[in-house]
LOVO-210452 format. One record per residue: x negated, y negated, z negated of N, C-alpha, C in turn. Coordinates in steps of 0.1 Angstrom, whole numbers. Layout:
    n.u    n.v    n.w   ca.u   ca.v   ca.w    c.u    c.v    c.w
      X      Y      Z      X      Y      Z      X      Y      Z
...
This chain:
    n.u    n.v    n.w   ca.u   ca.v   ca.w    c.u    c.v    c.w
   1043    201    825   1030    202    819   1028    193    806
   1023    198    796   1021    190    784   1008    182    784
   1009    170    779    997    161    779    987    166    769
    992    174    759    982    180    749    972    188    755
    975    194    767    965    203    773    953    195    778
    955    182    780    945    174    786    939    164    776
    942    165    763    937    156    753    922    155    752
    915    165    756    900    165    755    894    161    768
    902    158    778    897    154    791    905    142    797
    906    132    788    913    120    792    907    113    804
    915    109    814    909    102    826    903     89    822
    892     86    829    885     73    827    890     63    837
    895     52    832    901     41    840    891     36    851
    878     35    847    868     30    857    866     39    869
    870     52    868    869     61    879    882     62    886
    893     56    881    906     57    888    911     71    889
    910     79    878    913     93    878    928     95    875
    935    103    884    948    108    882    947    123    886
    948    132    876    946    146    879    958    153    884
    956    161    895    967    168    901    971    180    892
    983    181    888    987    192    878    999    200    883
   1005    197    895   1016    204    900   1012    216    908
   1015    228    902   1011    240    909   1017    242    923
   1029    237    925   1036    239    938   1028    231    948
   1024    219    945   1016    210    954   1002    216    956
    996    221    945    983    228    946    983    239    956
    994    248    955    995    259    964    997    255    978
   1005    244    980   1007    239    994    994    234   1000
    986    228    992    973    223    997    964    235   1001
    963    245    992    955    256    995    959    263   1007
    972    264   1009    978    271   1021    974    263   1033
    975    250   1033    971    242   1044    956    243   1047
    948    242   1037    934    242   1039    929    256   1045
    936    266   1040    932    280   1044    917    282   1044
    911    280   1033    896    281   1032    891    295   1036
    880    295   1043    873    308   1047    859    309   1041
    855    321   1040    842    324   1033    830    318   1040
    831    317   1053    819    312   1061    819    297   1063
    828    290   1056    829    276   1058    821    268   1048
    816    256   1052    809    247   1043    820    238   1037
    824    242   1025    835    234   1018    829    225   1008
    834    212   1009    829    202   1000    841    195    993
    842    197    980    853    190    973    848    177    966
    855    166    968    851    154    962    860    152    950
    854    151    938    862    148    926    871    160    922
    864    171    917    872    183    913    881    181    901
    878    171    893    887    168    882    888    179    872
    900    184    870    903    195    861    903    208    868
    897    209    880    895    221    888    909    227    893
    919    218    895    932    223    900    930    229    914
    922    224    922    919    230    936    907    239    935
    897    235    927    884    242    926    886    257    922
    894    259    912    895    273    907    902    282    917
    913    279    923    919    288    933    911    290    946
    904    279    950    895    281    961    884    290    959
    878    289    947    867    298    943    872    313    942
    885    315    940    890    329    941    891    334    955
    889    325    965    890    329    979    876    330    985
    868    320    982    855    319    989    843    323    979
    831    324    985    819    328    977    812    316    973
    814    304    979    806    292    976    814    280    978
    813    270    969    820    257    970    811    246    964
    809    236    972    802    224    968    811    214    962
    808    209    950    816    199    944    808    186    941
    814    175    943    807    162    940    816    155    930
    810    153    918    817    147    907    809    137    900
    814    124    899    806    114    892    807    114    877
    818    120    872    821    120    858    814    132    851
    803    130    844    796    141    837    804    148    827
    814    141    821    823    147    811    831    158    817
    836    156    829    844    166    836    835    178    841
    823    175    844    814    186    848    812    196    837
    813    192    824    812    201    813    823    212    814
    835    208    819    845    217    820    842    228    831
    835    223    842    831    233    852    820    242    847
    811    236    839    800    244    834    805    256    825
    816    254    819    821    265    811    831    274    817
    832    272    830    843    280    838    837    294    842
    847    303    844    843    316    849    839    317    863
    842    306    871    838    306    885    825    298    888
    818    294    877    806    286    878    796    291    888
    794    304    889    784    309    898    787    307    912
    799    303    915    803    301    929    801    286    933
    798    278    923    797    263    925    783    258    928
    782    249    937    770    241    938    774    227    934
    769    222    923    775    210    917    765    198    918
    771    187    923    763    174    924    770    164    915
    763    160    904    768    149    896    764    136    902
    771    132    912    768    120    920    780    112    924
    778    100    928    789     92    934    791     96    948
    803    100    952    806    104    965    803     93    976
    804     81    971    801     70    980    787     69    985
    778     74    976    764     73    979    757     86    982
    765     97    983    760    110    985    754    111    999
    743    119   1000    736    121   1013    742    134   1020
    753    131   1028    760    142   1035    751    148   1046
    743    139   1052    734    144   1063    724    154   1057
    719    152   1046    710    162   1039    717    175   1037
    729    175   1033    737    187   1030    739    194   1043
    743    187   1054    746    193   1067    733    199   1073
    722    192   1072    709    197   1077    704    209   1070
    708    210   1057    704    222   1050    712    234   1053
    725    232   1055    734    243   1057    736    247   1072
    734    237   1081    736    239   1095    750    244   1099
    760    238   1091    774    241   1094    782    228   1093
    792    227   1101    801    215   1099    808    216   1086
    809    204   1080    815    203   1066    830    202   1067
    837    208   1058    852    206   1056    852    199   1042
    856    186   1043    856    178   1031    870    176   1026
    873    177   1013    886    176   1008    886    171    994
    897    167    989    898    163    975    910    154    972
    913    152    959    922    143    954    915    130    951
    915    120    960    906    109    959    912     98    949
    903     93    940    907     82    932    912     70    941
    922     64    937    928     53    945    918     42    948
    909     39    938    901     27    939    889     29    948
    887     41    953    876     43    963    880     50    976
    893     53    977    897     61    989    894     54   1002
    896     41   1004    893     34   1016    878     34   1019
    871     30   1009    856     29   1011    850     42   1014
    855     53   1007    849     66   1010    853     71   1024
    865     69   1028    869     74   1042    861     67   1052
    859     53   1051    851     46   1060    837     50   1060
    832     53   1048    818     58   1047    816     71   1054
    826     80   1053    825     93   1059    825     93   1074
    830     82   1080    829     81   1094    815     81   1099
    806     77   1091    791     77   1095    786     91   1097
    793    101   1092    789    115   1093    799    123   1102
    806    116   1110    818    122   1117    813    134   1125
    801    134   1131    796    144   1140    792    157   1132
    792    155   1119    788    167   1110    800    172   1102
    812    167   1106    824    171   1098    834    178   1107
    839    189   1102    849    197   1109    863    191   1107
    866    188   1094    879    181   1091    878    175   1077
    887    166   1074    888    160   1061    903    160   1057
    905    164   1044    918    166   1039    919    160   1025
    927    149   1024    926    141   1011    940    138   1006
    941    138    993    953    132    986    949    118    984
    958    109    989    955     94    988    968     87    985
    967     74    982    978     66    980    986     65    993
   1000     65    991   1008     65   1003   1006     53   1012
   1004     41   1005   1002     29   1013    989     29   1021
    979     36   1016    966     38   1024    969     47   1036
    976     58   1034    980     67   1044    987     60   1055
    996     51   1052   1004     44   1062    996     34   1070
    985     29   1063    976     20   1070    967     28   1080
    964     40   1076    956     49   1085    963     52   1098
    976     55   1097    983     59   1109    991     48   1116
    990     36   1111    998     25   1116    995     22   1131
   1006     18   1138   1005     15   1152   1005      0   1155
   1000     -4   1166   1000    -18   1169   1014    -24   1168
   1015    -36   1162   1028    -43   1161   1034    -41   1147
   1028    -32   1139   1033    -30   1125   1025    -38   1116
   1031    -42   1104   1024    -50   1094   1012    -43   1088
   1013    -30   1088   1002    -22   1081    990    -19   1091
    992    -22   1103    981    -20   1113    970    -30   1111
    957    -25   1110    946    -34   1108    933    -27   1111
    922    -32   1105    909    -27   1107    908    -12   1104
    914     -8   1093    913      6   1088    920     15   1099
    932     10   1104    939     18   1114    930     20   1126
    924     10   1131    916     10   1143    904     19   1142
    896     17   1131    884     25   1129    888     40   1127
    898     43   1119    902     56   1116    907     63   1129
    915     56   1136    921     63   1148    911     64   1160
    901     55   1159    890     57   1169    883     70   1167
    880     73   1154    872     85   1151    881     98   1150
    893     97   1146    901    109   1142    915    109   1147
    920    121   1148    935    123   1149    939    125   1135
    950    117   1131    954    117   1117    968    121   1116
    971    129   1105    984    134   1103    987    134   1088
    999    128   1085   1004    129   1071   1010    143   1069
   1005    151   1061   1010    165   1059   1022    166   1050
   1022    160   1038   1034    159   1030   1032    148   1019
   1043    143   1014   1042    133   1004   1043    140    990
   1038    133    980   1037    138    966   1042    128    957
   1051    132    948   1057    123    938   1047    120    926
   1048    109    920   1039    105    909   1039    116    898
   1050    122    895   1051    132    884   1042    144    886
   1036    145    898   1027    157    901   1013    154    895
   1011    142    889    997    139    884    998    135    869
    986    136    863    984    132    849    972    123    849
    973    111    844    985    104    840    993    101    852
   1006     98    850   1015     95    861   1012     82    867
   1008     81    880   1005     68    887   1018     60    890
   1016     48    893   1027     39    896   1031     40    911
   1023     48    918   1025     48    933   1028     63    937
   1033     64    949   1035     77    955   1022     81    963
   1020     93    965   1008     98    972   1011    106    984
   1001    108    993   1003    116   1005    991    125   1007
    993    137   1011    982    146   1015    980    145   1030
    968    141   1034    966    137   1048    954    145   1054
    956    147   1067    945    155   1074    939    145   1085
    926    145   1085    918    137   1095    910    147   1103
    912    148   1116    905    157   1124    897    149   1134
    883    150   1133    875    142   1142    878    146   1156
    878    135   1165    881    137   1179    870    144   1186
    873    153   1195    863    160   1203    861    152   1215
    871    145   1220    869    136   1232    875    123   1229
    868    112   1232    872     99   1229    880     93   1242
    891     86   1240    898     80   1251    888     70   1257
    881     62   1249    871     53   1253    859     54   1243
    847     55   1248    836     56   1239    830     42   1235
    828     40   1223    823     27   1218    808     27   1218
    801     18   1225    787     18   1226    780     15   1212
    787      6   1205    781      1   1192    793      0   1182
    794     10   1173    805     10   1164    804     -2   1154
    793     -8   1152    792    -20   1143    798    -32   1150
    797    -32   1163    804    -43   1171    819    -42   1170
    824    -30   1170    839    -28   1169    843    -32   1154
    835    -28   1145    838    -32   1131    838    -47   1129
    828    -53   1134    827    -68   1133    838    -75   1140
    841    -70   1152    851    -76   1160    865    -76   1153
    868    -64   1148    881    -63   1141    881    -71   1128
    870    -72   1122    869    -80   1109    872    -95   1113
    867   -100   1123    869   -114   1128    884   -116   1131
    889   -106   1139    903   -107   1144    913   -107   1132
    911    -98   1123    921    -97   1112    919   -106   1100
    908   -114   1100    906   -124   1090    917   -135   1091
    922   -137   1104    932   -146   1107    943   -139   1115
    949   -129   1110    957   -120   1118    970   -127   1123
    974   -138   1117    986   -144   1122    983   -154   1133
    971   -157   1135    967   -167   1146    966   -159   1159
    969   -167   1170    967   -161   1183    952   -158   1186
    950   -148   1194    936   -144   1196    927   -155   1202
    934   -164   1210    926   -175   1216    920   -183   1205
    926   -183   1193    920   -191   1182    912   -182   1173
    917   -170   1169    910   -162   1160    897   -156   1165
    896   -154   1178    884   -148   1185    876   -159   1193
    879   -171   1191    872   -182   1199    857   -182   1197
    853   -176   1185    838   -176   1183    831   -166   1191
    838   -156   1197    832   -145   1204    837   -144   1219
    849   -149   1221    855   -148   1235    861   -162   1239
    858   -165   1252    864   -177   1258    878   -172   1262
    887   -182   1264    900   -179   1269    900   -172   1283
    891   -176   1291    889   -170   1304    885   -156   1303
    876   -153   1294    871   -139   1292    882   -130   1287
    890   -134   1278    901   -126   1273    910   -122   1284
    913   -132   1293    922   -129   1304    916   -119   1313
    903   -121   1316    896   -111   1325    896    -97   1320
    896    -96   1306    896    -83   1300    910    -77   1299
    920    -84   1303    933    -80   1303    940    -81   1289
    934    -90   1281    940    -93   1268    948   -106   1268
    960   -105   1264    969   -117   1263    964   -126   1252
    959   -138   1255    953   -147   1245    963   -152   1235
    976   -151   1238    986   -155   1229    990   -144   1219
    985   -132   1221    988   -121   1212    980   -123   1199
    985   -116   1188    978   -117   1175    971   -104   1173
    962   -103   1163    953    -92   1161    961    -79   1160
    973    -79   1154    980    -67   1151    987    -62   1164
    987    -69   1175    993    -65   1187    984    -58   1197
    971    -58   1194    961    -52   1203    958    -38   1200
    958    -29   1210    957    -15   1208    942    -11   1204
    940      1   1199    927      6   1196    918      6   1209
    924     10   1220    916     11   1232    912     -3   1236
    921    -13   1235    917    -27   1239    906    -32   1230
    907    -29   1217    896    -34   1208    883    -27   1212
    883    -15   1216    871     -7   1220    866    -14   1233
    874    -18   1242    870    -24   1255    863    -37   1252
    869    -45   1243    863    -58   1239    850    -56   1233
    849    -46   1224    836    -44   1217    825    -40   1227
    829    -31   1236    819    -27   1247    815    -39   1255
    824    -48   1258    820    -60   1266    809    -68   1258
    812    -70   1245    802    -77   1237    789    -70   1236
    789    -57   1235    777    -49   1235    769    -50   1248
    775    -50   1259    769    -51   1272    763    -65   1273
    770    -75   1268    766    -89   1269    753    -91   1260
    753    -84   1249    742    -85   1239    729    -79   1245
    731    -68   1253    720    -61   1258    715    -68   1271
């Protein structure tokens, strides 16, 4: 692909934009998404319409959320404009509840996410998990590895625990830097997050789980008897079946959920 094609739509550094331009990857994404006409499809950051245009050729309606008004001018001049419902908003602050309540359908959310908001956006979308059918994103490989990391690994942390509590997560395929313009310095991964229909253990207060993992991983190299001493006594950790000499990265998602539920019951 020639850069000249994009000279009038240069990416803005403040939005962390890297446009997907590889047709092979675009087709792989469309094939995986398999969009249907009756679905509530929401694209975050349509960019140069790499996914927007082919999806509009399949469905009758597509919702797009784009913060960059300059890029929206490209959509406004497109032949598929009539199929678009456009929101010139920040996806981090968008009211997904309002959209769901209006449409009365589960949302399928997808997009090539800017690297600088991918973690914040995914965590924010967990607030709407009961209104979402699935989420499919292009993200930085390192973030994808953190999402699927297992206990004992260096990448296992708060993001792993919260994401795996809410979703079954699968890395679909990896994408080379040359598939984007401008070419990023990192590799990317297309990932699928499928909200769980049944929880292994239900968390009574998700904020408690979030706060607990924050405390634990602030001092991830310390033993839990030290890193969690502000919330658990040594005796209580043992009663809960938690090895007090373990570190934050050695505790499973289920165990964190159990600890969070204990703190919730104690609070009530």
